C-alpha positions in Angstrom: 24.2 -5.2 29.4 20.9 -5.4 27.6 21.1 -4.7 23.9 18.9 -1.7 22.9 15.8 -1.5 20.6 14.5 1.9 19.7 10.9 1.9 18.8 9.6 5.0 17.2 5.9 5.2 16.3 2.9 7.2 17.5 0.2 4.5 17.1 1.3 2.2 19.9 -0.9 2.3 23.0 0.2 1.0 26.4 -1.0 -2.5 25.7 0.9 -2.9 22.5 4.0 -1.3 24.2 4.0 -3.7 26.9 3.7 -6.5 24.6 7.0 -5.3 22.8 8.8 -4.7 26.0 8.0 -8.1 27.6 9.0 -10.0 24.3 12.0 -7.9 24.0 13.4 -8.3 27.5 12.8 -12.2 27.4 15.2 -12.2 24.5 17.9 -10.0 26.3 16.9 -6.7 24.7 15.7 -3.3 26.2 13.2 -1.3 24.3 13.0 2.4 24.5 10.0 4.0 23.1 9.6 7.3 21.3 6.4 8.8 19.4 8.4 10.5 16.9 11.9 9.8 15.3 12.9 13.5 15.7 12.7 13.2 19.5 15.3 10.4 19.7 18.5 12.2 19.7 22.0 10.9 20.1 20.8 7.7 21.7 20.0 6.5 18.2 23.9 5.6 17.9 23.6 2.9 20.5 20.6 1.0 19.3 21.1 -2.4 17.5 17.5 -2.5 16.4 15.3 0.1 15.2 11.5 -0.5 14.8 9.5 2.5 13.3 8.3 4.7 10.7 9.5 7.9 9.0 13.0 7.2 9.9 14.8 8.1 6.8 16.4 11.2 8.0 17.6 9.5 11.2 19.0 6.2 10.2 22.4 7.3 9.1 23.1 8.5 12.8 22.2 4.7 14.0 26.0 3.6 13.8 25.5 0.5 15.8 22.3 -0.4 14.1 22.1 -4.1 12.4 18.4 -4.3 11.9 15.7 -1.9 10.9 12.1 -2.7 10.6 9.8 -0.3 8.7 6.3 -0.3 10.3 5.0 0.3 6.8 4.9 -1.7 3.8 6.3 1.0 1.4 10.1 1.4 1.3 11.0 3.7 -1.1 11.9 6.7 1.1 14.6 4.4 2.3 16.1 3.8 -1.2 18.0 7.2 -1.5 21.8 7.5 -1.2 23.0 8.3 2.5 19.9 7.0 4.3 21.9 3.9 5.6 25.0 4.0 8.0 26.1 0.9 6.4 24.9 -1.2 3.5 25.0 -4.7 5.4 22.0 -3.5 7.8 19.2 -5.9 7.6 15.9 -4.2 6.4 12.6 -5.6 6.8 9.0 -4.0 6.4 5.5 -4.7 7.5 4.0 -5.9 4.5 1.0 -8.1 5.3 -0.4 -5.8 8.1 -2.3 -3.7 5.8 -3.9 -5.9 3.1 -7.2 -6.5 5.0 -8.0 -2.8 5.6 -6.9 -1.8 2.3 -8.9 -4.4 0.4 -12.1 -3.2 2.4 -11.3 0.2 1.1 -11.1 -1.0 -2.5 -14.2 -2.9 -2.2 -16.1 0.3 -0.6 -14.7 2.8 -3.7 -15.5 0.2 -6.2 -19.1 -0.2 -5.1 -19.3 3.5 -4.7 -18.4 4.0 -8.4 -20.6 1.1 -9.7 -23.4 2.6 -7.9 -22.4 6.0 -9.3 -21.9 7.8 -6.0 -19.7 10.5 -7.3 -22.3 11.6 -9.4 -25.0 11.5 -6.6 -22.6 13.3 -4.2 -22.1 16.0 -6.6 -25.9 16.5 -7.3 -26.9 16.2 -3.7 -24.2 18.7 -2.6 -26.3 21.2 -4.9 -29.7 20.0 -3.6 -30.5 18.4 -6.9 -32.8 15.1 -6.7 -31.6 13.0 -9.5 -31.7 9.3 -10.6 -28.7 7.7 -12.4 -29.1 4.4 -14.5 -27.5 1.9 -15.4 -25.8 0.8 -12.2 -23.5 -2.1 -12.3 -22.7 -5.1 -9.9 -19.6 -6.6 -8.7 -21.2 -9.9 -9.8 -19.9 -10.6 -13.1 -17.3 -7.9 -13.2 -14.1 -8.6 -14.9 -11.4 -7.3 -12.5 -7.8 -7.1 -13.2 -5.5 -6.5 -10.0 -2.1 -5.2 -10.8 0.0 -6.6 -8.0 -0.7 -10.0 -6.3 0.8 -9.5 -2.9 -1.0 -9.2 0.5 -3.3 -6.3 -0.8 -4.1 -7.9 -4.1 -4.8 -11.3 -2.4 -7.2 -10.0 0.2 -9.0 -8.0 -2.5 -9.2 -11.0 -5.1 -10.9 -13.1 -2.2 -13.4 -10.4 -1.3 -14.4 -9.6 -4.8 -14.5 -13.3 -5.9 -16.6 -14.0 -3.1 -19.1 -11.3 -4.5 -19.1 -13.0 -7.8 -16.4 -11.2 -9.7 -13.8 -12.7 -12.1 -10.6 -11.7 -10.9 -7.4 -12.0 -12.7 -4.0 -11.0 -11.3 -0.9 -9.6 -12.9 2.6 -10.0 -11.5 6.4 -10.4 -12.7 6.8 -13.9 -11.6 4.0 -16.3 -12.7 5.7 -19.4 -11.6 5.0 -18.5 -7.9 1.9 -20.2 -6.2 -1.1 -17.9 -6.3 -4.2 -17.8 -4.2 -7.3 -19.7 -5.5 -9.2 -16.6 -5.4 -7.4 -15.7 -8.7 -9.0 -17.0 -11.8 -5.8 -16.5 -13.8 -2.3 -15.0 -13.2 -0.9 -13.0 -16.2 2.7 -11.8 -16.5 3.5 -8.2 -16.2 4.9 -8.4 -19.8 1.4 -9.5 -21.1 -0.7 -6.5 -19.4 -1.6 -5.2 -22.8 -3.4 -8.3 -23.8 -5.7 -8.4 -20.7 -6.5 -4.5 -20.2 -9.1 -4.7 -23.2 -10.9 -7.3 -21.4 -11.1 -5.5 -17.9 -13.9 -3.8 -16.5 -12.2 -2.5 -13.2 -8.3 -2.1 -12.9 -6.9 -2.4 -9.3 -3.5 -1.1 -9.0 -1.4 -2.2 -5.7 2.3 -2.2 -6.7 5.2 -0.6 -4.9 7.2 2.5 -6.1 10.2 1.2 -8.3 11.7 2.2 -11.8 9.7 -0.7 -13.1 6.3 0.5 -12.1 6.6 4.2 -12.7 3.8 5.1 -15.1 3.2 1.6 -15.6 -0.5 2.7 -16.6 0.2 5.3 -19.0 -2.0 7.1 -21.6 -1.6 4.3 -24.1 -2.4 1.5 -21.6 -5.5 3.6 -20.2 -6.8 3.7 -23.7 -6.7 0.1 -23.9 -9.2 -0.3 -21.3 -12.8 -0.6 -22.7 -15.0 2.6 -22.4 -16.7 2.7 -19.2 -14.0 0.9 -17.2 -12.6 2.0 -13.8 -9.3 2.5 -12.2 -8.4 2.2 -8.5 -4.8 3.0 -7.2 -3.9 2.2 -3.7 -0.2 1.4 -4.4 1.9 4.3 -5.4 0.8 7.5 -7.1 4.0 7.3 -9.5 2.6 4.0 -11.1 -0.3 6.0 -12.8 -0.1 8.9 -15.3 -2.4 11.4 -13.7 -2.7 13.8 -16.6 -3.7 11.0 -18.8 -6.2 10.0 -16.0 -7.8 13.3 -16.0 -8.3 13.4 -19.6 -9.7 9.7 -19.8 -12.2 10.7 -17.1 -13.2 14.2 -18.5 -13.6 12.6 -21.9 -15.8 9.7 -20.4 -13.6 6.9 -21.5 -13.5 5.9 -18.0 -16.5 5.8 -15.9 -14.7 6.5 -12.7 -11.3 6.5 -10.8 -10.5 6.2 -7.2 -7.0 7.3 -6.0 -5.7 6.9 -2.5 -2.1 7.6 -3.6 -1.1 10.7 -6.0 1.5 13.0 -6.8 2.1 15.1 -4.8 0.8 14.5 -1.5 -0.8 16.3 0.1 -2.6 17.2 -3.3 -2.5 21.2 -3.8 -6.1 22.6 -3.7 -5.7 23.9 -7.3 -4.6 20.5 -8.8 -6.8 19.5 -11.7 -7.4 16.1 -10.1 -9.9 17.6 -7.7 -12.2 18.6 -10.7 -12.0 15.6 -12.8 -15.3 13.9 -13.6 -16.3 10.8 -11.2 -13.2 10.7 -9.2 -12.9 9.7 -5.6 -9.8 11.0 -3.7 -8.8 10.0 -0.2 -5.5 11.3 1.7 -3.5 7.9 1.6 -5.6 6.7 4.3 -6.7 3.2 2.9 -4.1 1.3 5.1 -4.2 3.6 8.0 -3.0 2.3 11.5 -6.1 4.0 12.8 -7.6 0.1 12.0 -6.4 -1.5 15.4 -5.8 -4.8 13.6 -3.2 -3.3 11.5 -1.4 -2.0 14.7 -1.6 -5.5 16.4 -0.4 -7.0 13.1 2.7 -5.0 12.8 3.6 -5.7 16.3 2.9 -9.4 15.9 5.3 -9.5 12.8 8.0 -7.6 14.4 8.1 -9.9 17.5 8.1 -12.7 15.2 11.1 -11.6 13.2 12.8 -10.6 16.7 12.7 -14.2 17.8 14.2 -15.2 14.6 16.8 -12.5 14.8 17.7 -13.4 18.3 18.0 -17.0 17.4 20.4 -16.0 14.3 17.7 -17.4 11.8 16.6 -15.8 8.5 13.9 -13.3 9.1 10.7 -12.8 7.1 9.6 -9.7 5.0 13.2 -8.9 4.0 13.5 -5.8 1.8 16.0 -5.8 -1.2 17.7 -2.4 -1.5 18.3 -2.8 -5.0 14.8 -3.9 -6.0 13.0 -1.4 -3.7 10.8 -4.1 -2.0 
């Protein structure tokens, strides 16, 4: 009897489903496909492997599960008590599928702020014909990236190619870094580099260590006219302090793809902060076909390792949260 894999996500087309099915059957597994986790029902109890998204409310019913692969990179929703049927389940994510798309989003919003598009958009909506100067260039910009993983590395490569001076911040400075980073700084030294930062890009997961890692005090360390971009998790940034820094014009602009809460209520003060760009957590969306293919590629790579009893890639530590 074939071992069951439940695949639950709504972005797979027939071509990608066929790839998953063919590779799974060659390894002795039988995949069953669902668009939504809520549609799985009692069958989830028989699955050895689950591959999907938004499964946090259903995993506890997967009594036979040995491995869960999250189609997203973020894993905080699976860290709450009672999510897992047993702690020995293997847990992997899809970190590495979204860096390319998110880095393009970062470059886009950074250029928009440097070229003062939030101000132009505001005026043009009111049919005002204005001209703003000065504008700034990526060339020569001092960029600090908080988080040097897949997103941070792709972004560093793009911005370095455009002439920026890119520094990275991470916990472990002993790890080898991409050559696109001019320097790598330890997280505990962040206060030393912020005063020399024109643009701060945040790409960190949601953990107890990253909550409000950029607070009011650290925001004030940034030079007047700096920019902040957050594509990691909303909890990493003090939003009230950000609003104040924008409205006082200490910061020249900010772009948030993540915030608290999501969706953002219509009466939230972030909507009306000066020179802010808000997007609805879409920078790494699977609307980009490359990301869909990459998610499948990485799952199938790990499926071969799992079937052979070998260590898998992109393992998530439930204690660390990533």
